[in-house]
Phi, psi and omega in degrees: 000320180298325180297319180292322178294317179298319179296319178297315181296316179300316180296316181296318179295317179298318178300317182287323182283326184253310187297313184292310181293325185279312187244001184058035180296154180247122180275329181263118182303327179296332179284348176258316185289313182303302179298325180297321179293324181281321182284317182071201176055233184297324181295317179291329178293334180265351184297326181302322180294322179296327182272323186273325184302317177296326178293317178296317179298320180291322177295318178296320179297320177297318179299316179295317179300317180296330180283327187257352184287157176284139179292146178289142177264109181255135176239152182279161176303324179296320178295324177296314179299318180296319180296317179295319179297316181291324177294319178295320179297320178296319179296317180296319178296322179294323179291323181297325180286325183285329185280000000 
């Protein structure tokens, strides 16, 4: 958990140190939506990208994840029962030797 927090902090600091001075990026959506509504024109014309781009990025990220993830190993209830039975049999054999 600490690793994820540290990664988040590093990313947030990088956005503030590089993104804001270079591109005037807005980290807080209210700082983009509010002025765009008041200014109108070109600012309002670019607002759609601020709202839609994260959605497109998340859909692409899900697609990439689905392509690279490990397939789930699913077992049937019968296989679970067999595994439990064999494990119990091993335990019983082990107890017989100790007694």
